[in-house]
Each structure stands twice: as C-alpha cells, then as structure tokens.
C-alpha positions in Angstrom: 173.5 -174.0 29.4 170.3 -174.9 29.3 168.6 -172.6 28.2 164.5 -172.5 28.7 163.3 -172.5 24.9 165.2 -176.6 24.7 163.9 -177.1 28.1 160.4 -176.4 26.9 160.8 -179.1 24.1 162.4 -181.9 26.3 159.6 -181.6 28.6 156.9 -182.4 25.7 159.4 -185.5 24.4 159.5 -183.5 21.3 162.0 -183.5 18.4 163.6 -180.8 16.7 162.1 -181.7 13.9 158.7 -181.6 15.2 158.9 -177.8 16.8 160.4 -177.3 12.9 157.5 -178.4 11.0 155.1 -176.9 13.9 157.0 -172.8 13.8 157.7 -173.2 10.2 162.4 -173.1 11.4 165.1 -175.3 9.9 166.5 -177.6 12.3 170.1 -176.3 12.2 168.7 -172.7 13.7 166.7 -174.6 16.1 169.4 -176.2 17.7 171.6 -173.5 17.3 169.0 -171.0 19.0 168.8 -174.0 21.7 172.0 -174.3 22.2 172.8 -170.3 23.0 174.5 -170.1 19.2 171.6 -168.2 17.8 170.1 -165.0 18.9 166.6 -165.5 17.6 165.0 -162.8 15.2 162.0 -161.8 16.4 159.5 -163.4 14.3 161.3 -166.7 15.4 160.7 -165.4 19.5 157.3 -164.9 18.3 156.1 -168.3 17.6 158.1 -170.5 19.8 156.8 -168.0 22.3 153.1 -168.9 20.6 153.8 -172.5 20.1 155.2 -173.7 23.6 152.4 -170.9 25.7 155.7 -169.2 27.5 156.6 -165.6 27.4 159.3 -164.7 24.6 161.1 -162.7 28.1 161.3 -166.4 29.9 161.4 -168.6 26.8 165.5 -167.6 26.1 166.6 -167.5 29.8 169.1 -169.8 31.2 167.5 -172.4 32.9 170.8 -173.9 34.9 171.7 -169.6 35.6 168.7 -169.0 36.7 168.1 -171.8 39.6 171.3 -171.5 40.7 171.3 -167.7 41.6 167.7 -168.5 43.0 169.6 -170.8 45.4 172.1 -167.7 46.0 168.6 -165.9 47.1 167.1 -168.1 49.1 170.3 -168.4 51.0 171.2 -164.4 52.5 169.4 -162.6 54.6 166.6 -160.5 53.8 166.6 -156.8 54.4 164.1 -155.3 56.4 162.9 -151.9 54.6 
C-alpha cells in the first residue's frame, strides 16, 4: 500500500525528518501515518495538506488501490444513459 502522503514526500526527495520539521510532527507519527498504521488527527491532516498543496481528501488515498481501480474501470464497457 502506498498512500499519496508518502508518495508526495518521495517525489520531493524529502526525508521524514525534513517533513516533520516543517509540519511539527514526530518522525514516528509521520512514519505510522505514511504506512497506514495510524489515522492522522485533524490538525496533522490540515498541516500536511497545506505543506504538500494537496486536498486532504486526496492526500490519504491508497495510490496502488486507486490505480488498480482505474485500470479495472478503463477495461469495462461504458453504459449508455
């Protein structure tokens, strides 16, 4: 499972420590959030969303699951309305 919050950090070539310093959060909390072992509290979700410039609702999506879903939907015929 790759949550978008982790992908955003990796795409910026940042360490957990660098993000923690900017968002005032402990490394253990951010690591647990990035690995899906912890649901981030509201203030942290807002801080990370603002830091990365990504809406909260998108930041904690499972990127792998989203890609599988999109691939599955792309292969299905469309229904005419």
